[in-house]
C-alpha positions as CSV (number, residue, x, y, z in Angstrom):
1,M,92.6,116.4,60.6
2,S,92.9,112.8,61.5
3,K,89.6,110.6,62.2
4,K,88.6,109.1,65.4
5,Q,88.9,105.4,65.1
6,P,85.9,103.6,66.0
7,L,85.7,101.9,69.4
8,Q,86.1,98.0,69.4
9,Y,82.9,96.2,70.4
10,L,83.5,93.7,73.2
11,P,80.4,91.7,73.9
12,T,80.9,89.5,76.3
13,L,82.4,89.4,80.1
14,C,85.5,87.8,78.9
15,D,85.8,89.9,76.4
16,V,85.9,92.9,79.0
17,H,87.9,91.3,81.2
18,R,90.7,90.3,78.9
19,K,90.8,93.6,77.4
20,L,91.1,95.2,81.4
21,G,93.7,92.8,82.3
22,G,92.1,89.8,84.2
23,T,91.0,90.2,87.6
24,V,93.6,91.9,89.2
25,A,94.1,94.8,87.4
26,I,90.0,95.2,87.4
27,A,90.5,95.0,91.0
28,R,92.6,98.2,91.4
29,L,90.9,100.0,88.8
30,T,87.6,99.6,90.4
31,G,88.7,99.4,94.1
32,K,87.1,96.2,94.4
33,S,88.8,93.3,96.5
34,A,89.9,90.4,93.5
35,G,87.2,88.4,95.2
36,S,84.5,90.5,94.7
37,I,85.6,90.5,90.7
38,S,85.8,86.6,90.8
39,N,82.3,86.7,91.5
40,A,81.3,88.9,89.2
41,K,82.6,86.6,86.8
42,R,81.2,83.8,88.0
43,R,77.9,85.6,88.3
44,G,78.0,86.6,84.9
45,F,77.8,91.0,85.5
46,Y,80.0,93.3,87.0
47,P,78.8,95.1,89.8
48,R,77.3,98.0,88.9
49,D,78.9,100.5,90.5
50,A,82.0,99.8,88.7
51,Y,80.3,100.8,85.5
52,A,81.7,104.4,85.2
53,V,84.6,103.8,85.8
54,M,85.4,100.6,83.5
55,R,83.3,101.8,80.8
56,D,85.8,105.3,80.7
57,E,89.1,102.9,80.7
58,L,87.4,100.7,77.9
59,E,87.5,103.5,76.0
60,R,90.8,105.0,76.7
61,L,91.9,102.0,75.7
62,G,89.6,101.8,72.0
63,S,87.0,99.7,73.2
64,Q,83.0,99.7,74.3
65,A,81.0,96.6,76.4
66,P,77.1,96.6,76.5
67,A,76.1,98.4,79.5
68,S,73.6,94.8,80.0
69,L,77.6,93.6,81.2
70,W,76.7,95.7,84.3
71,R,73.3,95.3,84.9
72,Q,72.9,98.9,83.0
73,V,70.0,100.1,80.9
74,E,71.0,102.1,77.9
75,P,69.0,104.9,76.5
76,L,66.8,103.7,73.2
77,Q,68.1,105.5,69.8
78,N,65.0,107.3,68.2
79,T,64.9,106.8,64.7
80,G,61.8,108.5,64.1
81,A,61.0,112.2,63.9
82,A,58.8,113.7,66.5
83,A,55.1,113.8,65.9
């Protein structure tokens, strides 16, 4: 039985961009235009509707990135016991 390797954390948009193969590859993956992805890189966040497909592809490649790169909100981790 093999253990699943932890996902590599990619904290920045540039890291994600590089991991997914650049502007044209991301445009193909998301169904967006290359211009839209270039604009996203300039703005500093990807289109919200590209989050799920890009997250899935990153996981397939053994990586993860913060949802904030798509202007998404991640659920809070419950660390306390229920009262």
